PLY file of the C-alpha trace (Angstrom):
ply
format ascii 1.0
element vertex 543
property float x
property float y
property float z
element edge 542
property int vertex1
property int vertex2
end_header
0.00 0.00 0.00
1.29 3.45 -0.98
0.68 6.20 1.56
0.37 9.88 0.71
0.93 12.83 3.03
-2.24 14.36 4.40
-3.84 17.57 3.19
-2.75 20.32 2.89
1.01 19.66 3.06
0.93 17.59 -0.13
-0.32 20.49 -2.28
2.13 21.41 -5.07
4.23 24.47 -4.38
2.89 26.34 -7.42
-0.79 25.57 -6.78
-3.20 28.48 -6.48
-5.18 29.08 -3.30
-7.17 26.17 -1.88
-10.10 28.54 -1.35
-11.48 27.66 -4.78
-10.97 24.46 -6.80
-10.83 23.90 -10.55
-11.20 20.14 -10.85
-10.75 18.48 -14.25
-12.27 15.08 -15.03
-11.42 14.81 -18.74
-9.48 11.59 -18.19
-12.38 9.92 -16.42
-15.77 11.46 -17.22
-14.64 13.14 -20.45
-13.25 9.85 -21.77
-16.79 8.45 -21.69
-17.71 10.49 -24.77
-18.69 8.42 -27.78
-15.75 8.30 -30.18
-13.03 8.86 -27.57
-10.78 5.92 -26.71
-7.68 6.99 -24.83
-4.50 4.96 -24.51
-2.30 5.32 -21.45
0.05 7.47 -23.53
-2.90 9.69 -24.52
-3.93 10.09 -20.89
-0.41 11.04 -19.85
-0.20 13.62 -22.64
-3.55 15.18 -21.68
-2.54 15.19 -18.00
0.61 17.13 -18.91
-1.46 19.68 -20.83
-3.84 20.10 -17.90
-0.95 20.41 -15.45
0.61 23.03 -17.71
-2.72 24.89 -17.83
-2.70 25.05 -14.05
-5.89 23.29 -12.95
-5.90 22.32 -9.28
-6.98 18.69 -9.60
-6.70 16.10 -12.39
-8.94 13.07 -12.01
-7.07 10.29 -13.75
-9.59 7.46 -13.76
-10.70 4.49 -11.68
-7.68 2.47 -10.53
-8.42 -1.20 -10.20
-11.41 -0.99 -12.56
-9.24 -1.69 -15.63
-5.52 -2.26 -16.32
-5.23 0.97 -18.32
-6.19 3.25 -15.43
-4.04 1.28 -12.99
-1.04 1.71 -15.30
-1.82 5.39 -15.77
-1.56 6.15 -12.05
1.69 4.24 -11.75
3.27 6.05 -14.68
1.81 9.47 -13.85
3.46 9.44 -10.43
6.81 8.61 -12.01
6.67 10.59 -15.27
4.78 13.84 -14.51
6.10 16.63 -12.34
2.93 17.96 -10.73
3.73 21.59 -9.92
0.19 22.98 -10.09
-2.23 20.06 -9.89
-2.90 17.15 -7.58
-3.64 13.74 -9.07
-7.03 12.33 -8.13
-8.19 8.71 -8.09
-11.89 7.98 -8.60
-13.79 5.13 -7.01
-16.85 4.13 -5.05
-17.68 3.77 -1.39
-17.34 0.31 0.11
-19.87 -2.28 -0.96
-22.92 -2.93 1.17
-22.21 -5.45 3.89
-18.43 -5.40 3.34
-15.89 -4.01 5.83
-14.10 -1.05 4.27
-10.72 -2.60 5.16
-11.67 -5.68 3.13
-13.02 -3.94 0.01
-10.56 -4.51 -2.87
-11.81 -1.47 -4.74
-11.01 0.79 -1.79
-7.59 -0.87 -1.54
-6.96 -0.07 -5.23
-7.61 3.61 -4.53
-4.85 3.58 -1.93
-2.52 1.57 -4.15
-2.84 4.25 -6.84
-0.73 6.56 -4.71
-2.97 9.50 -5.59
-3.01 12.09 -2.78
-6.70 12.84 -3.43
-9.60 10.41 -3.80
-13.03 11.18 -5.20
-15.71 8.79 -4.03
-19.01 8.43 -5.82
-21.99 7.77 -3.58
-25.75 7.52 -3.92
-27.73 10.51 -2.64
-30.97 9.54 -4.37
-33.14 7.36 -2.08
-34.63 5.54 -5.05
-31.18 4.64 -6.42
-30.11 3.37 -3.01
-32.93 0.86 -3.00
-33.03 -0.06 -6.71
-29.36 0.16 -7.77
-27.45 -0.60 -4.56
-30.19 -2.91 -3.22
-29.55 -1.79 0.31
-31.14 0.40 2.96
-30.79 4.16 3.32
-29.06 3.62 6.66
-26.47 1.22 5.19
-25.77 3.67 2.38
-24.99 6.37 4.95
-22.70 3.93 6.76
-20.92 3.14 3.48
-20.27 6.84 3.00
-19.16 7.42 6.57
-16.87 4.39 6.76
-15.12 4.93 3.44
-14.50 8.64 3.89
-13.19 8.18 7.43
-10.98 5.25 6.44
-9.34 7.08 3.53
-8.81 10.16 5.66
-7.12 8.00 8.28
-4.81 6.70 5.54
-3.70 10.27 4.76
-5.83 10.88 1.69
-7.82 13.99 0.96
-11.38 12.99 0.08
-14.03 14.55 -2.14
-17.45 12.92 -2.35
-19.54 13.03 -5.54
-23.26 12.81 -4.70
-24.56 11.07 -7.80
-28.04 12.12 -9.04
-28.13 14.67 -6.24
-30.61 17.13 -7.73
-33.07 14.43 -8.80
-32.66 12.81 -5.39
-33.23 16.16 -3.69
-36.52 16.54 -5.57
-37.59 13.08 -4.40
-36.39 13.26 -0.77
-34.57 16.43 0.18
-34.09 15.35 3.78
-32.20 12.19 2.81
-30.14 13.92 0.09
-28.95 16.48 2.62
-28.27 13.71 5.14
-25.78 12.15 2.71
-24.03 15.51 2.35
-23.90 16.03 6.09
-22.63 12.48 6.74
-19.78 12.83 4.24
-18.73 16.21 5.57
-18.77 15.09 9.20
-16.74 11.99 8.30
-13.97 14.18 6.89
-14.77 14.84 3.21
-13.20 18.17 2.26
-15.75 18.82 -0.47
-19.16 17.31 -1.18
-19.97 17.64 -4.87
-23.58 17.96 -5.97
-23.94 16.13 -9.29
-26.56 16.84 -11.94
-25.94 13.36 -13.33
-28.83 13.39 -15.81
-28.10 16.97 -16.88
-31.71 18.08 -16.63
-31.39 21.07 -14.33
-31.62 24.78 -15.15
-29.60 27.61 -13.55
-32.35 28.96 -11.29
-32.97 25.47 -9.92
-29.26 24.93 -9.28
-28.96 28.25 -7.44
-31.92 27.51 -5.16
-30.83 23.99 -4.23
-27.15 24.79 -3.67
-27.99 27.80 -1.52
-30.37 25.74 0.65
-28.02 22.75 1.02
-25.14 25.04 1.95
-27.22 26.75 4.63
-28.65 23.51 6.02
-25.47 21.38 6.11
-22.54 23.79 6.44
-20.54 21.51 4.15
-18.11 22.82 1.54
-19.92 22.22 -1.76
-18.88 21.58 -5.33
-20.81 21.22 -8.59
-20.67 18.63 -11.37
-22.99 19.50 -14.27
-23.83 17.49 -17.37
-24.90 19.41 -20.49
-28.12 17.67 -21.54
-30.10 20.94 -21.43
-27.21 22.93 -22.90
-26.81 24.64 -19.52
-23.78 22.90 -17.98
-21.55 26.00 -17.97
-24.42 28.23 -16.82
-25.37 25.71 -14.13
-21.78 25.56 -12.92
-21.58 29.34 -12.61
-25.02 29.43 -10.95
-23.71 27.03 -8.31
-20.71 29.32 -7.76
-23.10 32.25 -7.32
-24.91 30.20 -4.67
-21.71 29.43 -2.74
-20.05 26.41 -4.36
-16.23 26.67 -4.26
-15.32 23.59 -6.32
-16.16 23.18 -10.02
-15.79 19.92 -11.94
-15.31 20.26 -15.70
-13.85 18.54 -18.75
-11.70 19.94 -21.55
-13.88 21.11 -24.44
-16.94 19.78 -22.60
-16.19 16.15 -23.49
-18.30 13.56 -21.72
-21.08 11.02 -21.87
-24.12 11.78 -24.03
-23.81 15.49 -24.94
-20.99 16.15 -22.51
-20.00 17.96 -19.33
-19.41 21.51 -18.21
-16.68 22.90 -20.46
-13.48 23.70 -18.56
-12.39 26.61 -20.75
-15.50 28.86 -20.67
-15.87 28.17 -16.95
-12.30 29.16 -16.15
-12.41 32.17 -18.46
-15.65 33.36 -16.85
-14.28 32.90 -13.34
-11.12 34.86 -14.11
-12.44 37.51 -16.49
-16.05 37.99 -15.37
-15.89 37.14 -11.68
-12.38 38.47 -11.08
-11.49 35.26 -9.27
-7.96 33.96 -9.77
-8.22 30.21 -10.33
-5.13 29.60 -12.52
-1.46 30.42 -11.93
-0.33 33.79 -13.22
-0.21 33.98 -17.03
-1.87 30.63 -17.68
-5.19 32.00 -18.92
-3.46 33.10 -22.13
-2.74 29.40 -22.79
-6.47 28.57 -22.96
-6.81 28.33 -26.74
-3.58 26.39 -27.19
-4.45 23.85 -24.49
-7.98 23.38 -25.85
-6.73 22.66 -29.35
-3.85 20.47 -28.15
-6.22 18.21 -26.21
-8.56 18.04 -29.20
-5.65 16.77 -31.26
-4.86 14.04 -28.73
-8.44 12.74 -28.66
-8.54 13.03 -32.47
-11.58 15.30 -32.62
-11.65 18.45 -34.73
-11.76 21.51 -32.46
-15.16 23.20 -32.52
-14.78 26.36 -34.59
-17.58 28.09 -32.68
-16.61 27.16 -29.13
-16.69 30.19 -26.81
-13.34 31.86 -26.11
-11.18 29.29 -27.98
-12.92 28.62 -31.31
-11.36 30.11 -34.43
-14.68 31.89 -35.02
-15.03 33.13 -31.44
-13.71 36.57 -32.42
-14.42 36.49 -36.17
-16.38 39.41 -37.66
-18.21 39.31 -40.96
-20.88 42.01 -41.11
-19.82 45.38 -42.49
-21.55 47.21 -39.62
-19.48 45.27 -37.10
-16.29 45.96 -39.00
-16.98 49.69 -39.08
-17.41 49.72 -35.32
-14.39 47.51 -34.69
-12.27 49.87 -36.77
-13.09 52.57 -34.20
-12.80 50.31 -31.13
-12.63 46.46 -31.11
-14.38 46.40 -27.73
-17.58 47.63 -29.36
-18.28 44.13 -30.72
-16.08 41.93 -28.51
-16.77 41.09 -24.88
-13.05 40.59 -24.11
-9.67 41.09 -25.73
-9.11 37.70 -27.45
-5.42 37.78 -26.50
-6.44 37.23 -22.87
-7.34 33.63 -23.75
-4.69 33.18 -26.43
-7.03 33.74 -29.37
-7.05 36.37 -32.12
-9.57 38.61 -33.82
-10.30 37.72 -37.44
-11.99 39.76 -40.13
-14.00 37.68 -42.59
-14.20 38.96 -46.13
-17.46 38.21 -47.95
-20.19 39.85 -50.01
-21.32 41.43 -46.71
-17.98 43.23 -46.42
-17.76 46.99 -46.47
-14.76 49.29 -46.63
-13.97 48.85 -42.95
-13.85 45.06 -43.32
-11.38 45.31 -46.21
-9.21 47.87 -44.39
-9.08 45.76 -41.24
-8.37 42.59 -43.18
-5.66 44.40 -45.11
-4.12 45.57 -41.84
-4.24 41.98 -40.55
-2.26 40.97 -43.68
0.24 43.81 -43.38
-1.28 46.41 -45.75
-2.29 49.93 -44.70
-5.24 50.71 -46.96
-6.72 53.56 -44.93
-5.49 56.29 -47.27
-6.61 54.78 -50.57
-10.40 54.86 -50.89
-10.28 53.99 -54.59
-8.26 50.84 -53.97
-10.52 49.74 -51.11
-13.57 50.36 -53.28
-12.14 48.20 -56.09
-11.44 45.36 -53.67
-14.93 45.58 -52.16
-16.58 45.44 -55.58
-14.37 42.63 -56.80
-15.09 40.54 -53.71
-18.83 41.07 -54.09
-18.75 40.17 -57.81
-16.75 37.01 -57.20
-18.86 35.91 -54.25
-21.93 36.36 -56.46
-20.24 33.97 -58.89
-19.80 31.40 -56.11
-16.45 32.19 -54.47
-16.26 32.35 -50.69
-13.40 34.29 -49.18
-14.34 33.97 -45.53
-13.27 30.31 -45.85
-10.31 31.02 -48.14
-8.05 33.67 -46.62
-5.13 32.71 -48.86
-7.11 33.30 -52.06
-8.25 36.66 -50.70
-4.69 37.70 -49.89
-3.63 36.86 -53.45
-6.55 38.95 -54.77
-5.65 41.84 -52.45
-1.98 41.75 -53.41
-2.95 41.83 -57.07
-4.96 45.01 -56.52
-2.32 46.65 -54.31
0.66 45.79 -56.53
-1.13 46.08 -59.87
-0.18 42.57 -60.98
-1.00 39.00 -59.95
1.23 37.01 -57.63
2.64 34.66 -60.26
5.28 31.97 -60.01
4.42 30.13 -63.21
2.27 30.67 -66.26
-0.12 28.01 -67.46
-0.09 27.16 -71.15
-2.60 24.33 -70.80
-3.61 21.40 -68.65
-5.73 18.32 -69.10
-6.92 15.39 -67.01
-7.99 12.04 -68.39
-10.01 9.32 -66.72
-9.77 5.97 -68.50
-12.43 3.34 -67.85
-10.88 -0.10 -68.26
-12.65 -3.37 -69.12
-12.00 -4.85 -65.68
-13.93 -2.00 -64.03
-10.84 -0.15 -62.80
-9.93 3.41 -63.73
-6.69 5.12 -64.68
-6.27 8.83 -63.95
-3.64 10.81 -65.79
-2.92 14.53 -66.03
-0.61 16.63 -68.19
0.37 20.23 -67.49
2.23 22.62 -69.77
3.79 25.53 -67.89
6.32 28.33 -68.13
8.46 29.06 -65.06
11.57 31.22 -64.88
11.77 31.35 -68.68
11.60 27.56 -69.04
8.79 25.61 -70.76
7.79 22.59 -68.72
5.65 19.64 -69.76
4.87 17.16 -66.99
2.62 14.11 -66.79
1.59 12.12 -63.73
-0.93 9.53 -62.59
-3.05 9.73 -59.45
-5.86 8.05 -57.58
-8.25 10.56 -59.17
-8.07 13.31 -61.77
-7.46 16.06 -59.20
-4.74 14.05 -57.48
-3.16 13.46 -60.90
-3.17 17.22 -61.59
-1.61 17.89 -58.21
1.15 15.36 -58.87
1.78 16.69 -62.37
2.24 20.19 -60.96
4.73 18.86 -58.45
6.62 16.85 -61.06
6.91 19.93 -63.23
7.77 22.53 -60.60
9.59 20.95 -57.64
12.95 21.14 -59.44
12.52 24.91 -59.84
10.70 25.47 -56.56
11.93 22.83 -54.07
9.77 24.49 -51.38
6.77 22.69 -52.90
8.05 19.41 -51.48
7.12 20.66 -48.00
3.51 21.32 -49.00
0.70 18.82 -48.63
-3.02 18.96 -49.33
-4.75 18.21 -46.03
-8.41 18.83 -46.88
-10.55 18.99 -49.99
-14.22 20.04 -50.08
-16.60 20.17 -53.05
-19.97 21.86 -53.19
-22.36 22.13 -56.11
-24.05 25.52 -56.40
-27.27 26.29 -58.28
-26.83 27.91 -61.67
-28.42 31.19 -62.64
-31.44 29.42 -64.13
-31.64 26.75 -61.48
-31.13 23.94 -64.02
-27.36 24.14 -64.48
-24.81 24.13 -61.69
-21.39 25.39 -60.88
-18.92 23.80 -58.51
-16.98 25.36 -55.66
-13.84 23.66 -54.35
-12.06 24.55 -51.11
-8.55 23.21 -50.61
-6.55 23.31 -47.37
-2.78 23.03 -47.64
-0.06 22.67 -45.01
3.69 23.22 -45.00
4.15 21.63 -41.58
4.15 25.03 -39.87
0.62 26.14 -40.64
-2.36 25.74 -42.94
-4.04 27.95 -45.52
-7.21 27.63 -47.61
-7.91 28.51 -51.22
-11.01 28.46 -53.40
-11.86 27.73 -57.02
-15.18 28.00 -58.88
-15.99 26.60 -62.32
-18.59 24.65 -64.28
-16.89 21.36 -63.43
-15.10 20.02 -60.41
-11.73 19.53 -62.10
-11.49 23.10 -63.38
-12.53 24.45 -59.98
-9.94 22.21 -58.33
-7.25 23.48 -60.68
-7.96 27.08 -59.63
-7.78 26.17 -55.95
-4.54 24.23 -56.49
-3.00 27.12 -58.42
-3.75 29.52 -55.58
-2.60 27.00 -52.96
0.88 26.68 -54.45
1.20 30.38 -55.28
0.35 31.31 -51.70
2.61 28.57 -50.33
5.59 29.90 -52.27
4.77 33.45 -51.15
4.59 32.22 -47.56
7.98 30.52 -48.02
9.55 33.85 -48.99
10.03 33.10 -52.70
9.93 36.22 -54.87
7.17 36.11 -57.54
8.01 36.42 -61.23
7.63 39.83 -62.85
0 1
1 2
2 3
3 4
4 5
5 6
6 7
7 8
8 9
9 10
10 11
11 12
12 13
13 14
14 15
15 16
16 17
17 18
18 19
19 20
20 21
21 22
22 23
23 24
24 25
25 26
26 27
27 28
28 29
29 30
30 31
31 32
32 33
33 34
34 35
35 36
36 37
37 38
38 39
39 40
40 41
41 42
42 43
43 44
44 45
45 46
46 47
47 48
48 49
49 50
50 51
51 52
52 53
53 54
54 55
55 56
56 57
57 58
58 59
59 60
60 61
61 62
62 63
63 64
64 65
65 66
66 67
67 68
68 69
69 70
70 71
71 72
72 73
73 74
74 75
75 76
76 77
77 78
78 79
79 80
80 81
81 82
82 83
83 84
84 85
85 86
86 87
87 88
88 89
89 90
90 91
91 92
92 93
93 94
94 95
95 96
96 97
97 98
98 99
99 100
100 101
101 102
102 103
103 104
104 105
105 106
106 107
107 108
108 109
109 110
110 111
111 112
112 113
113 114
114 115
115 116
116 117
117 118
118 119
119 120
120 121
121 122
122 123
123 124
124 125
125 126
126 127
127 128
128 129
129 130
130 131
131 132
132 133
133 134
134 135
135 136
136 137
137 138
138 139
139 140
140 141
141 142
142 143
143 144
144 145
145 146
146 147
147 148
148 149
149 150
150 151
151 152
152 153
153 154
154 155
155 156
156 157
157 158
158 159
159 160
160 161
161 162
162 163
163 164
164 165
165 166
166 167
167 168
168 169
169 170
170 171
171 172
172 173
173 174
174 175
175 176
176 177
177 178
178 179
179 180
180 181
181 182
182 183
183 184
184 185
185 186
186 187
187 188
188 189
189 190
190 191
191 192
192 193
193 194
194 195
195 196
196 197
197 198
198 199
199 200
200 201
201 202
202 203
203 204
204 205
205 206
206 207
207 208
208 209
209 210
210 211
211 212
212 213
213 214
214 215
215 216
216 217
217 218
218 219
219 220
220 221
221 222
222 223
223 224
224 225
225 226
226 227
227 228
228 229
229 230
230 231
231 232
232 233
233 234
234 235
235 236
236 237
237 238
238 239
239 240
240 241
241 242
242 243
243 244
244 245
245 246
246 247
247 248
248 249
249 250
250 251
251 252
252 253
253 254
254 255
255 256
256 257
257 258
258 259
259 260
260 261
261 262
262 263
263 264
264 265
265 266
266 267
267 268
268 269
269 270
270 271
271 272
272 273
273 274
274 275
275 276
276 277
277 278
278 279
279 280
280 281
281 282
282 283
283 284
284 285
285 286
286 287
287 288
288 289
289 290
290 291
291 292
292 293
293 294
294 295
295 296
296 297
297 298
298 299
299 300
300 301
301 302
302 303
303 304
304 305
305 306
306 307
307 308
308 309
309 310
310 311
311 312
312 313
313 314
314 315
315 316
316 317
317 318
318 319
319 320
320 321
321 322
322 323
323 324
324 325
325 326
326 327
327 328
328 329
329 330
330 331
331 332
332 333
333 334
334 335
335 336
336 337
337 338
338 339
339 340
340 341
341 342
342 343
343 344
344 345
345 346
346 347
347 348
348 349
349 350
350 351
351 352
352 353
353 354
354 355
355 356
356 357
357 358
358 359
359 360
360 361
361 362
362 363
363 364
364 365
365 366
366 367
367 368
368 369
369 370
370 371
371 372
372 373
373 374
374 375
375 376
376 377
377 378
378 379
379 380
380 381
381 382
382 383
383 384
384 385
385 386
386 387
387 388
388 389
389 390
390 391
391 392
392 393
393 394
394 395
395 396
396 397
397 398
398 399
399 400
400 401
401 402
402 403
403 404
404 405
405 406
406 407
407 408
408 409
409 410
410 411
411 412
412 413
413 414
414 415
415 416
416 417
417 418
418 419
419 420
420 421
421 422
422 423
423 424
424 425
425 426
426 427
427 428
428 429
429 430
430 431
431 432
432 433
433 434
434 435
435 436
436 437
437 438
438 439
439 440
440 441
441 442
442 443
443 444
444 445
445 446
446 447
447 448
448 449
449 450
450 451
451 452
452 453
453 454
454 455
455 456
456 457
457 458
458 459
459 460
460 461
461 462
462 463
463 464
464 465
465 466
466 467
467 468
468 469
469 470
470 471
471 472
472 473
473 474
474 475
475 476
476 477
477 478
478 479
479 480
480 481
481 482
482 483
483 484
484 485
485 486
486 487
487 488
488 489
489 490
490 491
491 492
492 493
493 494
494 495
495 496
496 497
497 498
498 499
499 500
500 501
501 502
502 503
503 504
504 505
505 506
506 507
507 508
508 509
509 510
510 511
511 512
512 513
513 514
514 515
515 516
516 517
517 518
518 519
519 520
520 521
521 522
522 523
523 524
524 525
525 526
526 527
527 528
528 529
529 530
530 531
531 532
532 533
533 534
534 535
535 536
536 537
537 538
538 539
539 540
540 541
541 542
């Protein structure tokens, strides 16, 4: 058995005040989201990100329940330097009718070596009888015995009251009795759990305030997001006196998820003025959110509050005009506070202010040239009417803007012709071949290549023809390709829009092409992708 020093001497030296807790359960509750399957290595990586972010507690899983979580606790103790956070083991109270000293699950919590243990317990009288198949009195004894035993072993104990709010509605007296029993047995925090996620903020406030007054226990909140109110419910509990919030990164969790760590922390620091992270860590919010999304292999939500790439993106011309005067007029915070940036979207809704701000973002001062700005506005509107979309293709817009500013296109090669052939073979297979004829640096180039489709063949032919002259192209890779058919002017024909995302290993950019067929539209997007990539690499365009 591995002992841990008792609270509070075990708290990391760089931890923030114990007066308020930010408790992360991504590795336990968040991992229950459909589509997430974490390896031990994944869990260690996420734990490092959370430690770097500065949360106070990281719940690592249920040791003894499966080999993966048992291994995680062993390796986390050895491989992670916890400077801000304390590692937390999750488990249940002793089984009914079993001495706590003899319960193997309780023993596994101690063997984990975690300095903090979270116990889940029933606070819903109906669940006690139907799920645990025991009496209300025995359930209270299970809580009392397990909390007291773990405290005697030097562990800090939090108790999660499962289904608390539903149980409170059924039998408020018993629900509060569970809270009182845990607190009197030595639990530092008793967490009220909205396990089914059905509560609303006003209900949370009323119940938390009453339970706090009637029990005197230190209370926490664990909110699921089934009504879309998990973050609001968490903050409502804080308003009512809770001083411990349980969240998951990006709101991951079972069903629709949990209270999202990042909006909760940002609100506490920026709206409540409550310091809950170490100095300077709030600016890491966006980076940490996206890094964890990469580990779990889920695309970051573009519209997530505070950290989404669209969180501070402005499209309407009216907004842009106001932002040009003062960004605070249409932004509730400075995005830099959470490590994000303001973005101006260029579309057919853009006015002069949008173009000027976008130009400034790209390094061009357009404020003194009304004629130039007017030309760009009109050209954007004309091309968006034809099917282009520049809010999703910043690289294509920058090429358009540079052409207007400099009076010539950004050109690295001139196209003489191109063609793509799809051959249908007797055995049902297909052959895709493309040929491009180009001029680059005074040299005529003819290149042919095969691919797994006509667009891939064109891409390869371009590379075959140009990589010798522009070796920077070897670092570029197409990472996303989207096609959309748009209605024609008469509703019977159609045009095709293609969006291509390209990466050079240091960043990504998007380009757009529009034409009557998918291959021609793809060619335009590819042309822009490589032109912008070479510009980004510092290669001087041809005159």
